[in-house]
N, C-alpha and C positions, 0 to 999 in steps of 0.2 A: 459400607454401607447404600439398603436396600435404599432403591428409588422407590417415590412416595408417592401415591393416589389417594389423593380427596375426593368425597365422593358425599354430593350434597343431593339429595330425593326426599319427600313425604312421605316413602310409602313404605314403609317398614320390609315388608317383605325384599321388596329391591333390594331395598340394602343390606341385607340377610347374605343375597344370592350373589350380590358381589365384594362382599368384605370374605364369604369361605372359594369361593372359584381367586380373587387373587392376592388370595394368602395363600392359596397354592401353588399361581407361581410366581410366589416370589415380591412383591409389592409390601412395602409399611403400606398398612390402609387407615384411614383418616375419614370416620362419618360423620355427616351433622344432619339436620333434617330438619332445620334453622338457616335458612341460610343471614340473618344475624351473626347466629353465635358461626359461620364461617366466615364471616370478613374480624369480625372477633380474630378471633385464633389464626387465622392468613397473618392479620397485621403487628399482633403479637408475636408470631416465627422470624420473619423478619421473610427475606427473601429466598429461595434455598428450593429451590426447582421441585419438578411436578409436576403431575397430571389430573384433572381436576376431572372430576365425570357430575355435571351438572344437570339437572332435569329442572325441562321447557318451561312448566306449570308446575308452581306452587303456592302457596295459598299467602303466608306472608308475604315472597315479594316475588316482580315478577322476571323467569329465565337473562329474558334481555337486559332489565334492568341491572339485575348481577355478575354478565355479564364485563357491564360495561366496566360498574365497580372492580373486577376484578385486572383488571384489564391495565388499566387505569394505576392498579395498586401493584397490583400482581404483575411485571408481565414479563417473570420468569417462568409464570405457572401456563402452559396446555390446555388450553380449557379445547373438554368433552362433552355437545352435550346426546342428550337420548330423547327422543322426542317416542308420543304416537305413530301411527298410520294418519294419524286427527293434524295433528299440527307440524307437517313433514313444512311450507311453507314460512312458519317461522324459527326450526332449522336451518335455512337453505339463508333468515335472515339475518342467523346469531355465527353464518357464516359470512356472510361482507363485514357483522359486525367484525369477525377477530379472534372466529371460534378456529379451534384446527381442523372438526370434523365433526358430524353425528352421529351416532345409532339409533336407526327403531326398533323400539321394541319390539316382540322379546330382539334379545339376540344373542347369538350364539356364540360358545367360549374360542371361542379360535378367531373369528369377527371381535372377541373385546380387545383382544390379547394379539392383535397385530396392530387396530388402529392405536394403540397406545405403546408400545414398541416404537411405527413411527414420531409417533407425538412427539413421545422421550427423545429422536435423533430429535430431530426435528429443533428444541428447545436446545440443546445439548450444541447443537450450531451455531443460531440466538445466539445463547451463552456469547462460543472461540468470538464469535462475533463481534458482540457487547469489550469482551473479552481487548484482543485484538482495538480495533476504535481509541479504546481509554488508552491503552497505552503509544499510541502514536498524537495524541495530543498530551500527550504528556513530555511525546520529545518534543514535541513545537509549540509546548507553553516557552513563555518568552521567563523562565530559566534556565530554559534547558537548550534553545540558542543560540549558540556559544560565538561568539563573539565580544572584543573592549571599544569595537573600531568606532569612533563617530560617526565614519563617514557606514559603514555595513547599518549602522547602528538606525536611520535617517532613515535606513533604505527599509531597515525592520519594523516603525515603529509607519511608515505609510503603508503596505503589505499589512498590517493588524488596521490598515485606517478605511480601506478597499474593503479589502477583507470583511466587514460587518453591510456592505452595501452587494448589490448582488448586478453589479460593473461585468463586464469582456476585460479580458485582463493582458495586454501585452510585456512579459518579460524578456531583456534583452542583458547581450551581456555574452560574454565567452564561453567555449564550454568545461567544464568541471566545477560552476562557481557558488554552484547550488537552485537552479534554477525553482528544479523537480521536488527541495523541499521548502522552495517560498510560498512554489506554486500550493503546495498540501496545506499546508501554514492562513492560506489564504481563504483554503475552504474552512478550512477549522475553528478559520472567526466567527464565519460568514455563518449566516440563514439556515443554509444548504449543511451545517455540517453533519444531522441525525443520519444524514444520504452518504451513496458514494465518493465517493472521489477513486478516477481512475484514470491513465496515463495511458498516453500510442505519441510512439516516436516512426514519426513521419520518413525516415529514414533508414527505416529500418527492415521492412521491408520492400516487396515489386508493387508492379501502380497495383496491378488486383489482387496482392494479399488486403492491403492496405483499405481497397475501397470493399474488399467483405468484414476486413479486425471490424473499422466501422461503421458500417449499413446494413450488412448482418447476408444471409442472404437463404439461395432460396435451395431444394432440392431439384439437382443439375442444374443451376446456373452458370457452370463448369465445368471441369474434367474433374471429380475427383469432389464436388459439391454431392456429396451422396445423403445426405444431410438439411432440414433447417436449420440455421443458427443467425443467434440475434448475436447483432454487434454490438461494441460500445455504446453505439448513441442512446439505447431501450436502456445495457446493463446500467447506462450512467445519470437515468428521465431519474430528474427528482435532483438530486446531486450536481458535479463539476465533473468537467472530462479536458485534464491537458492536452495539448494538442501540440510536443513539443518535438523539433527542430518543423515546425511548420513552413520555413522556409524549400524545403525540400515537397510538394504536397504539385502535380502536375495540378496541367490552366486544369483541365476536364474535371482533377477532385477538386479545387478547387472554385468553381461557380456548383457545384451540388456541396459542398458545403457552407458557401454563398444562404444555398434555397434552404438552410436549417435554421439556421442566424436572422435567417431576414421573415422567413411564415413559421419554423416552428415546426417544422415536419423532409421527413424522405421516401427514398425509395426504394427497397434493401436492393441490391442485386439479385438481376429475374425475375422480375415483384413489375404491377403498374401498381397496386393501389400503394398510398400513401400513407407512410403515418406520423403519427404526432407524436413533440419529444419536447420535454423539459428540462433546459439544460446551461448550467452555465461555462461558457468556455473560455482556456483560459494558453494560449498561444505564449512559447518560447523556445524562442534561437538564438542560435551563434549571427547569422545575417546578417547584415542595413535592407530591414525590407524596406527603405524609402526609398532606398537607389533600386531595389531589384520592380517599384515601381517605374518606376522614373524609363526601367532598363524596357519598360510594359514583358519581365515577365513573373509579375505578384499582381493577381487582381487589387487596380485601386479601393476600390466597394468592399473586394473580405477585408483589406486595411484595414480601412477604416471600418469596420464591423468589429476587427480584432481587437482596433490599437485604443478597445473605447475610452483608458487607463491603462498609462507603460511604467513600469520599474526599468531600470539599468544597473545590472545589478556589477559595483566593483570586481576585476579581476586580484587577485591574491596579494599583489603585488603591489598596490596601491589600495593594502589595506593590515602593512607589514603589523602592526601590533596583534591581530589576530593569528601570528603562526606561534605562537607561543601554547595562546588560549589552547585553538584546533587540535594542538598535533596532542598536547594534553589531555583535553576528552578521548581524541581517538586510539591514544597510549591505554588506557582505561576503558575501557567502550572493549576491544579484542582482548584484556589479557582477563576481562570478566570471561568473557565467549573463552575464551581458551581455555582460564585455569592457567595461565603463564602468570608467573610471579610477578614478571614485571608491571612498576606503578609508577612508575620517573624514571625523567628521561634529561643523562649530563651535562650539567653547564656547555662544552663546548660540542653534543647530538645539541643542543636551546643553539647554538651557536651558529653550524654549520646549516642547520633551517633555518637559519636569518639571517643570512646570507646568498641565500641561490633566490635567485627570478620567478621558479611554480609557472611556466608555460603552461602548466596542465590540469596550473588551477588548487583547491582546497579536495578536490576527486586527487587529484597527485599525491598528495599533503598525507591524506587519508593511505594511498597504499605504498608510501610509503614509508610508514608507520607500524603495517601490518604486514610490510614484509619484511621490518628489522626484529619485528614482535619474533612470528622465525629465529632469527636467524642469534636471535641475543640471548647471552651461555650465563649472566649471571641477574643483578633482582634489580640492572636497572641496564635501560635506552640509551648504549654507546654511539657515541661518533664509527667507530668504530664495526659498527652494527647496519650505520646509514647507505648507501650505494656509494661508488668509487666519484660520482663528481659532482655529491656535495658536497666531497670530504677534503676535495684535491684542491693544492698552491688554487688559486688562480678562481676560485668560486664567488659567484652573484655581483655588486656593480669593481671592486675592488682588484681586479686582474689584467691592470696593468694596458688595458686593451687587446688583451690576449684572445683569439677565439673562445670563442667558448663553445664546446662541446656538443657537435654530434649525434644525435640516436642513434644512430650504427657507433658511434664512441661509446659515449655513456652504455649503448649494448654489453658493446664489445667486456668491456671492466665488469659491469655485473654480472655474464656467466662468466668470467676468469677468476673473480673473486670470491664467487663461490665453491669455483667448481677448486682453485684453491681449500678452500676452509672445508669442503667435506675427502679431502686426499683424494678428488679424481675418483669419490663414488657418483658416477653418472648418476643412476640411479634416484639415489637423495639428495642429487645436486636439481635435478628437475624436481623433483616435487616442492621445493622451494623455492622453483623459480617458478611453479605451477604453469609447467611445459609438460609438454607428453619427454615420453624418450626417446625419440624419434626424430624429433622436434631438436631438444639440445644436439643431441650427435649430427644437425644437419649445420647448425650456429656452431658447434667446434671446428666442422671442414670449413664454412664460410670463412674463417675468422681467422683459419687459421690456428689453432691455440691448439698447445699439445703443457704436459704437466711438468718439463723442467725453464716453462720459462716461467719470470720471475715474476 
Protein backbone atom coordinates (compact mmCIF):
# COMPACT_ATOMS: atom_id res chain seq x y z
CA UNK A 1 0.00 0.00 0.00
CA UNK A 2 1.35 3.42 -0.98
CA UNK A 3 1.94 5.89 1.87
CA UNK A 4 -0.64 8.68 1.89
CA UNK A 5 0.23 12.35 1.60
CA UNK A 6 -2.54 14.89 2.09
CA UNK A 7 -2.19 18.46 0.81
CA UNK A 8 -4.12 21.47 2.03
CA UNK A 9 -3.24 24.69 0.18
CA UNK A 10 -5.40 27.37 -1.46
CA UNK A 11 -2.92 27.85 -4.36
CA UNK A 12 -3.75 25.63 -7.34
CA UNK A 13 -0.23 25.98 -8.72
CA UNK A 14 1.33 24.55 -5.56
CA UNK A 15 -1.16 21.69 -5.55
CA UNK A 16 -0.39 20.79 -9.18
CA UNK A 17 3.36 20.80 -8.47
CA UNK A 18 2.99 18.68 -5.34
CA UNK A 19 0.58 16.22 -6.97
CA UNK A 20 2.98 15.55 -9.84
CA UNK A 21 6.13 15.41 -7.71
CA UNK A 22 4.69 13.19 -4.97
CA UNK A 23 3.02 10.82 -7.42
CA UNK A 24 6.39 10.31 -9.12
CA UNK A 25 7.89 9.57 -5.70
CA UNK A 26 5.34 6.78 -5.19
CA UNK A 27 2.88 8.39 -2.79
CA UNK A 28 -0.92 8.23 -2.79
CA UNK A 29 -1.76 11.95 -3.01
CA UNK A 30 -4.98 13.63 -1.88
CA UNK A 31 -5.31 17.41 -2.19
CA UNK A 32 -7.85 19.90 -0.88
CA UNK A 33 -8.02 23.69 -1.14
CA UNK A 34 -10.53 23.88 1.72
CA UNK A 35 -9.51 23.15 5.34
CA UNK A 36 -13.12 22.24 6.19
CA UNK A 37 -13.27 19.78 3.32
CA UNK A 38 -9.98 18.26 4.50
CA UNK A 39 -11.26 17.85 8.07
CA UNK A 40 -14.41 16.15 6.81
CA UNK A 41 -12.39 13.71 4.70
CA UNK A 42 -9.99 12.89 7.53
CA UNK A 43 -12.84 12.24 9.98
CA UNK A 44 -14.58 9.91 7.51
CA UNK A 45 -11.43 7.89 6.76
CA UNK A 46 -10.43 7.10 10.34
CA UNK A 47 -6.82 6.54 11.40
CA UNK A 48 -4.76 5.35 8.43
CA UNK A 49 -1.47 7.20 8.99
CA UNK A 50 0.33 9.37 6.49
CA UNK A 51 1.55 12.95 6.19
CA UNK A 52 -0.27 16.26 5.79
CA UNK A 53 1.39 19.15 3.92
CA UNK A 54 -0.35 22.19 5.34
CA UNK A 55 -0.16 25.78 4.14
CA UNK A 56 0.21 28.08 7.12
CA UNK A 57 -1.99 30.82 5.63
CA UNK A 58 -5.38 30.14 4.09
CA UNK A 59 -8.47 32.38 3.90
CA UNK A 60 -11.01 29.86 5.20
CA UNK A 61 -9.16 28.86 8.38
CA UNK A 62 -5.86 29.75 10.01
CA UNK A 63 -3.25 27.04 9.55
CA UNK A 64 -2.45 26.91 13.26
CA UNK A 65 -6.10 26.34 14.12
CA UNK A 66 -6.30 23.58 11.52
CA UNK A 67 -3.11 22.04 12.94
CA UNK A 68 -4.65 21.91 16.40
CA UNK A 69 -7.80 20.19 15.13
CA UNK A 70 -5.82 17.66 13.10
CA UNK A 71 -3.56 16.84 16.07
CA UNK A 72 -6.59 16.35 18.32
CA UNK A 73 -8.56 14.14 15.93
CA UNK A 74 -5.87 12.37 13.88
CA UNK A 75 -2.73 11.85 16.02
CA UNK A 76 -1.62 9.21 13.50
CA UNK A 77 -1.06 11.94 10.90
CA UNK A 78 2.28 13.76 10.72
CA UNK A 79 1.99 17.44 9.82
CA UNK A 80 4.52 19.43 7.79
CA UNK A 81 3.69 23.11 7.38
CA UNK A 82 4.50 25.10 4.25
CA UNK A 83 5.31 28.79 4.55
CA UNK A 84 6.72 31.80 2.73
CA UNK A 85 9.67 33.80 4.03
CA UNK A 86 7.32 36.32 5.62
CA UNK A 87 5.62 33.76 7.87
CA UNK A 88 8.55 31.79 9.30
CA UNK A 89 7.59 32.88 12.82
CA UNK A 90 4.24 31.18 12.30
CA UNK A 91 6.02 28.04 11.13
CA UNK A 92 8.15 28.01 14.29
CA UNK A 93 4.98 28.38 16.36
CA UNK A 94 3.50 25.43 14.44
CA UNK A 95 6.50 23.30 15.45
CA UNK A 96 5.87 24.22 19.09
CA UNK A 97 2.25 23.11 18.68
CA UNK A 98 3.12 19.69 17.31
CA UNK A 99 4.03 20.01 13.64
CA UNK A 100 6.89 17.74 12.59
CA UNK A 101 8.78 20.25 10.43
CA UNK A 102 8.27 23.11 7.97
CA UNK A 103 9.17 23.83 4.35
CA UNK A 104 9.88 27.33 3.07
CA UNK A 105 8.46 28.03 -0.39
CA UNK A 106 9.82 27.47 -2.93
CA UNK A 107 11.38 24.16 -1.87
CA UNK A 108 13.31 21.67 -4.04
CA UNK A 109 12.09 18.13 -4.64
CA UNK A 110 14.99 16.65 -2.66
CA UNK A 111 14.12 18.63 0.45
CA UNK A 112 10.43 17.72 0.12
CA UNK A 113 11.18 14.00 -0.28
CA UNK A 114 13.60 13.92 2.67
CA UNK A 115 11.24 15.68 5.10
CA UNK A 116 8.28 13.48 4.17
CA UNK A 117 10.34 10.31 4.55
CA UNK A 118 11.59 11.34 8.00
CA UNK A 119 8.06 12.24 9.05
CA UNK A 120 6.69 8.86 7.93
CA UNK A 121 9.46 7.06 9.82
CA UNK A 122 8.63 9.02 12.98
CA UNK A 123 4.91 8.33 12.64
CA UNK A 124 5.68 4.64 12.22
CA UNK A 125 7.68 4.63 15.45
CA UNK A 126 4.90 6.47 17.28
CA UNK A 127 2.32 3.99 15.99
CA UNK A 128 4.50 1.09 17.15
CA UNK A 129 4.87 2.72 20.55
CA UNK A 130 1.10 3.16 20.87
CA UNK A 131 0.56 -0.48 19.93
CA UNK A 132 3.09 -1.65 22.54
CA UNK A 133 1.42 0.49 25.20
CA UNK A 134 -1.99 -0.92 24.30
CA UNK A 135 -0.63 -4.46 24.50
CA UNK A 136 0.85 -3.77 27.92
CA UNK A 137 -2.39 -2.21 29.14
CA UNK A 138 -4.28 -5.30 28.01
CA UNK A 139 -1.80 -7.51 29.86
CA UNK A 140 -2.29 -5.43 33.00
CA UNK A 141 -6.08 -5.17 32.74
CA UNK A 142 -8.01 -6.66 35.70
CA UNK A 143 -9.07 -9.68 33.60
CA UNK A 144 -5.46 -10.34 32.51
CA UNK A 145 -3.71 -10.23 35.89
CA UNK A 146 -3.85 -13.87 36.94
CA UNK A 147 -4.94 -14.66 40.48
CA UNK A 148 -7.74 -16.38 42.36
CA UNK A 149 -6.61 -15.91 45.92
CA UNK A 150 -8.18 -13.33 48.17
CA UNK A 151 -4.69 -12.49 49.45
CA UNK A 152 -3.38 -11.30 46.11
CA UNK A 153 -6.73 -9.80 45.18
CA UNK A 154 -6.45 -7.41 48.11
CA UNK A 155 -2.96 -6.39 46.98
CA UNK A 156 -4.11 -5.80 43.42
CA UNK A 157 -7.10 -3.73 44.53
CA UNK A 158 -4.81 -1.52 46.61
CA UNK A 159 -2.43 -1.21 43.65
CA UNK A 160 -5.27 0.04 41.46
CA UNK A 161 -6.40 2.53 44.08
CA UNK A 162 -2.96 3.98 44.76
CA UNK A 163 -2.32 3.96 41.02
CA UNK A 164 -5.04 6.56 40.54
CA UNK A 165 -3.02 8.91 42.73
CA UNK A 166 0.46 10.27 42.12
CA UNK A 167 2.05 8.99 45.33
CA UNK A 168 5.42 7.30 45.51
CA UNK A 169 5.01 3.60 46.32
CA UNK A 170 7.26 1.05 48.02
CA UNK A 171 6.76 -2.59 46.98
CA UNK A 172 7.98 -5.19 49.46
CA UNK A 173 8.30 -8.93 49.02
CA UNK A 174 10.53 -11.84 48.12
CA UNK A 175 12.23 -12.08 44.74
CA UNK A 176 10.00 -13.40 42.00
CA UNK A 177 6.68 -12.32 43.52
CA UNK A 178 5.81 -9.98 40.65
CA UNK A 179 6.87 -6.57 41.96
CA UNK A 180 7.68 -5.17 38.51
CA UNK A 181 4.33 -6.35 37.14
CA UNK A 182 2.49 -4.67 40.02
CA UNK A 183 4.57 -1.51 39.53
CA UNK A 184 3.54 -1.38 35.87
CA UNK A 185 -0.09 -1.92 36.85
CA UNK A 186 0.17 1.04 39.24
CA UNK A 187 1.61 3.23 36.49
CA UNK A 188 -1.02 2.36 33.90
CA UNK A 189 -3.85 2.89 36.40
CA UNK A 190 -2.73 6.46 37.07
CA UNK A 191 -2.54 9.94 35.58
CA UNK A 192 0.85 9.25 33.95
CA UNK A 193 -0.34 6.27 31.90
CA UNK A 194 0.34 8.02 28.59
CA UNK A 195 3.96 8.68 29.55
CA UNK A 196 6.82 6.23 29.92
CA UNK A 197 7.21 3.49 32.52
CA UNK A 198 10.88 2.55 33.00
CA UNK A 199 12.63 0.19 35.38
CA UNK A 200 16.18 0.15 36.74
CA UNK A 201 17.66 -2.80 38.63
CA UNK A 202 19.87 -1.17 41.27
CA UNK A 203 21.64 -4.47 42.01
CA UNK A 204 22.68 -5.23 38.43
CA UNK A 205 25.27 -2.48 37.87
CA UNK A 206 28.37 -1.09 39.50
CA UNK A 207 27.96 2.19 41.38
CA UNK A 208 29.53 4.21 38.54
CA UNK A 209 27.37 2.66 35.84
CA UNK A 210 24.27 2.89 38.00
CA UNK A 211 24.85 6.60 38.58
CA UNK A 212 25.32 7.12 34.84
CA UNK A 213 22.18 5.13 33.99
CA UNK A 214 20.12 7.09 36.48
CA UNK A 215 21.42 10.64 36.10
CA UNK A 216 23.09 10.58 32.68
CA UNK A 217 26.56 11.92 31.95
CA UNK A 218 28.50 14.38 29.86
CA UNK A 219 31.18 13.43 27.38
CA UNK A 220 34.50 12.88 29.16
CA UNK A 221 32.91 12.49 32.60
CA UNK A 222 34.70 9.15 33.04
CA UNK A 223 36.69 6.65 31.01
CA UNK A 224 34.54 5.41 28.14
CA UNK A 225 32.11 8.34 28.23
CA UNK A 226 32.66 9.34 24.61
CA UNK A 227 29.34 11.16 24.18
CA UNK A 228 26.66 12.94 26.19
CA UNK A 229 23.94 10.56 27.37
CA UNK A 230 20.58 11.18 28.98
CA UNK A 231 19.79 9.19 32.10
CA UNK A 232 16.59 7.37 32.98
CA UNK A 233 15.40 10.33 35.05
CA UNK A 234 15.17 12.39 31.86
CA UNK A 235 13.71 9.50 29.87
CA UNK A 236 11.02 9.00 32.53
CA UNK A 237 10.21 12.72 32.87
CA UNK A 238 6.44 13.00 33.23
CA UNK A 239 6.16 9.24 33.75
CA UNK A 240 7.16 6.60 36.28
CA UNK A 241 10.51 5.10 37.24
CA UNK A 242 10.74 1.78 39.08
CA UNK A 243 13.85 1.42 41.23
CA UNK A 244 14.11 -2.33 41.69
CA UNK A 245 16.29 -3.64 44.53
CA UNK A 246 16.51 -0.09 45.91
CA UNK A 247 18.13 -1.42 49.08
CA UNK A 248 21.33 -1.96 47.08
CA UNK A 249 21.94 1.77 46.52
CA UNK A 250 25.19 3.09 47.96
CA UNK A 251 25.07 5.92 50.54
CA UNK A 252 26.30 8.41 47.92
CA UNK A 253 23.58 7.48 45.44
CA UNK A 254 20.97 7.52 48.20
CA UNK A 255 21.87 11.15 48.89
CA UNK A 256 21.64 12.10 45.21
CA UNK A 257 18.32 10.30 44.80
CA UNK A 258 16.97 12.09 47.87
CA UNK A 259 17.62 15.43 46.18
CA UNK A 260 15.52 14.36 43.21
CA UNK A 261 12.67 13.38 45.50
CA UNK A 262 12.89 16.57 47.55
CA UNK A 263 13.74 19.19 44.94
CA UNK A 264 12.77 17.55 41.64
CA UNK A 265 16.25 18.19 40.25
CA UNK A 266 19.57 16.41 39.72
CA UNK A 267 23.02 17.01 38.23
CA UNK A 268 24.27 14.68 35.46
CA UNK A 269 27.67 13.06 35.98
CA UNK A 270 30.39 15.47 34.88
CA UNK A 271 28.11 18.52 34.91
CA UNK A 272 27.58 21.41 37.32
CA UNK A 273 24.20 22.47 35.94
CA UNK A 274 21.08 21.03 37.62
CA UNK A 275 18.20 19.69 35.55
CA UNK A 276 14.57 19.53 36.64
CA UNK A 277 12.33 16.49 36.17
CA UNK A 278 8.86 15.38 37.19
CA UNK A 279 8.97 11.65 37.93
CA UNK A 280 6.80 9.34 39.98
CA UNK A 281 8.92 6.81 41.85
CA UNK A 282 8.04 3.23 42.65
CA UNK A 283 10.70 1.41 44.67
CA UNK A 284 10.91 -2.34 45.17
CA UNK A 285 13.02 -4.48 47.45
CA UNK A 286 13.22 -7.91 49.05
CA UNK A 287 15.10 -6.42 52.00
CA UNK A 288 13.73 -5.01 55.24
CA UNK A 289 14.42 -1.31 54.74
CA UNK A 290 13.18 -0.43 58.22
CA UNK A 291 15.89 -2.66 59.71
CA UNK A 292 18.45 -1.12 57.33
CA UNK A 293 17.42 2.34 58.55
CA UNK A 294 17.89 1.22 62.15
CA UNK A 295 21.31 -0.20 61.25
CA UNK A 296 22.32 3.02 59.52
CA UNK A 297 22.76 1.48 56.06
CA UNK A 298 19.74 3.18 54.46
CA UNK A 299 18.85 6.84 54.86
CA UNK A 300 15.80 7.42 57.02
CA UNK A 301 14.73 10.54 55.06
CA UNK A 302 14.95 8.65 51.76
CA UNK A 303 13.01 5.73 53.24
CA UNK A 304 10.10 7.96 54.19
CA UNK A 305 10.16 9.74 50.82
CA UNK A 306 9.87 6.41 49.03
CA UNK A 307 7.51 4.79 51.51
CA UNK A 308 4.57 7.16 51.11
CA UNK A 309 2.44 4.08 50.43
CA UNK A 310 3.66 0.49 50.74
CA UNK A 311 2.40 -2.83 49.43
CA UNK A 312 3.56 -6.23 50.70
CA UNK A 313 3.41 -8.88 47.97
CA UNK A 314 2.76 -12.38 49.32
CA UNK A 315 5.03 -15.27 48.30
CA UNK A 316 3.48 -17.96 46.12
CA UNK A 317 3.48 -20.52 48.96
CA UNK A 318 1.02 -18.24 50.82
CA UNK A 319 -1.37 -18.09 47.85
CA UNK A 320 -1.46 -21.76 46.73
CA UNK A 321 -4.87 -21.37 45.11
CA UNK A 322 -3.15 -19.23 42.44
CA UNK A 323 -0.70 -21.95 41.35
CA UNK A 324 -3.03 -23.76 38.96
CA UNK A 325 -4.31 -20.55 37.38
CA UNK A 326 -0.79 -19.17 36.94
CA UNK A 327 0.56 -22.44 35.56
CA UNK A 328 -2.23 -22.60 32.98
CA UNK A 329 -1.65 -18.97 32.03
CA UNK A 330 2.10 -19.44 31.56
CA UNK A 331 1.55 -22.64 29.58
CA UNK A 332 -0.93 -21.09 27.16
CA UNK A 333 1.22 -18.01 26.66
CA UNK A 334 4.41 -20.01 26.07
CA UNK A 335 2.60 -22.43 23.75
CA UNK A 336 1.31 -19.61 21.58
CA UNK A 337 4.73 -17.98 21.46
CA UNK A 338 6.53 -21.21 20.52
CA UNK A 339 3.84 -22.76 18.32
CA UNK A 340 3.79 -25.85 20.57
CA UNK A 341 0.45 -27.74 20.66
CA UNK A 342 0.46 -28.21 24.46
CA UNK A 343 -2.41 -26.30 26.08
CA UNK A 344 -3.20 -28.32 29.21
CA UNK A 345 -1.57 -29.73 32.35
CA UNK A 346 -2.42 -33.24 33.46
CA UNK A 347 -3.76 -33.89 37.00
CA UNK A 348 -0.47 -35.44 38.12
CA UNK A 349 1.43 -32.34 36.93
CA UNK A 350 -0.96 -30.04 38.76
CA UNK A 351 -0.65 -32.16 41.89
CA UNK A 352 3.14 -31.94 41.78
CA UNK A 353 3.03 -28.17 41.28
CA UNK A 354 0.60 -27.81 44.18
CA UNK A 355 2.81 -29.71 46.63
CA UNK A 356 5.97 -27.73 45.91
CA UNK A 357 6.76 -24.70 48.10
CA UNK A 358 8.17 -22.47 45.31
CA UNK A 359 11.13 -20.71 46.94
CA UNK A 360 11.59 -18.81 43.66
CA UNK A 361 7.91 -17.79 43.66
CA UNK A 362 6.01 -16.93 40.48
CA UNK A 363 9.20 -16.46 38.46
CA UNK A 364 10.27 -20.04 39.28
CA UNK A 365 6.82 -21.38 38.33
CA UNK A 366 6.98 -19.62 34.97
CA UNK A 367 10.47 -21.00 34.28
CA UNK A 368 9.37 -24.54 35.21
CA UNK A 369 6.38 -24.38 32.86
CA UNK A 370 8.41 -22.95 29.96
CA UNK A 371 11.14 -25.58 30.44
CA UNK A 372 8.53 -28.36 30.66
CA UNK A 373 6.95 -27.18 27.43
CA UNK A 374 10.28 -27.62 25.62
CA UNK A 375 10.57 -31.19 26.87
CA UNK A 376 6.92 -32.25 26.44
CA UNK A 377 6.24 -34.66 23.59
CA UNK A 378 2.47 -34.96 23.64
CA UNK A 379 -0.37 -32.45 23.65
CA UNK A 380 -0.39 -32.20 27.46
CA UNK A 381 2.21 -31.24 30.03
CA UNK A 382 2.67 -34.18 32.40
CA UNK A 383 4.51 -34.67 35.68
CA UNK A 384 7.22 -36.47 33.71
CA UNK A 385 7.97 -33.20 31.90
CA UNK A 386 8.65 -31.36 35.16
CA UNK A 387 12.04 -31.18 36.93
CA UNK A 388 12.66 -34.18 39.18
CA UNK A 389 12.75 -32.16 42.40
CA UNK A 390 9.06 -31.33 41.85
CA UNK A 391 7.95 -34.93 41.31
CA UNK A 392 10.15 -37.05 43.60
CA UNK A 393 8.52 -38.65 46.67
CA UNK A 394 8.41 -36.29 49.63
CA UNK A 395 7.89 -33.15 47.56
CA UNK A 396 6.24 -30.37 49.51
CA UNK A 397 4.85 -30.55 53.01
CA UNK A 398 4.17 -34.31 53.17
CA UNK A 399 7.82 -35.25 53.24
CA UNK A 400 7.83 -37.14 56.52
CA UNK A 401 10.46 -34.82 57.90
CA UNK A 402 12.95 -35.60 55.12
CA UNK A 403 15.42 -32.86 54.33
CA UNK A 404 14.52 -30.85 51.21
CA UNK A 405 16.70 -31.00 48.13
CA UNK A 406 19.52 -28.53 47.98
CA UNK A 407 19.85 -26.36 44.88
CA UNK A 408 22.91 -28.37 43.80
CA UNK A 409 21.01 -31.67 44.20
CA UNK A 410 18.08 -30.34 42.19
CA UNK A 411 20.39 -29.14 39.43
CA UNK A 412 22.24 -32.48 39.32
CA UNK A 413 18.96 -34.38 39.00
CA UNK A 414 17.69 -32.08 36.24
CA UNK A 415 20.94 -32.29 34.24
CA UNK A 416 20.95 -36.09 34.57
CA UNK A 417 17.30 -36.29 33.53
CA UNK A 418 17.77 -34.16 30.41
CA UNK A 419 20.89 -36.10 29.37
CA UNK A 420 19.00 -39.37 29.72
CA UNK A 421 16.01 -38.02 27.76
CA UNK A 422 18.26 -36.87 24.90
CA UNK A 423 20.28 -40.09 24.82
CA UNK A 424 23.29 -38.12 26.03
CA UNK A 425 23.18 -35.83 23.01
CA UNK A 426 25.07 -33.03 24.72
CA UNK A 427 24.30 -30.34 22.17
CA UNK A 428 20.55 -30.95 22.41
CA UNK A 429 20.70 -31.29 26.19
CA UNK A 430 22.53 -27.95 26.48
CA UNK A 431 19.81 -26.28 24.39
CA UNK A 432 17.04 -27.74 26.57
CA UNK A 433 18.85 -26.63 29.72
CA UNK A 434 19.48 -23.18 28.20
CA UNK A 435 23.23 -23.35 28.91
CA UNK A 436 26.34 -23.56 26.72
CA UNK A 437 27.92 -26.87 25.74
CA UNK A 438 31.04 -26.02 27.76
CA UNK A 439 28.92 -25.28 30.85
CA UNK A 440 27.17 -28.64 30.43
CA UNK A 441 30.52 -30.45 30.18
CA UNK A 442 31.65 -28.75 33.38
CA UNK A 443 28.49 -29.77 35.23
CA UNK A 444 28.80 -33.36 34.02
CA UNK A 445 32.32 -33.42 35.43
CA UNK A 446 31.39 -31.65 38.69
CA UNK A 447 28.48 -34.03 39.35
CA UNK A 448 30.29 -37.16 38.18
CA UNK A 449 27.56 -38.06 35.68
CA UNK A 450 28.04 -40.99 33.29
CA UNK A 451 25.79 -42.51 30.58
CA UNK A 452 25.48 -45.84 32.42
CA UNK A 453 23.92 -44.30 35.53
CA UNK A 454 20.23 -45.17 36.10
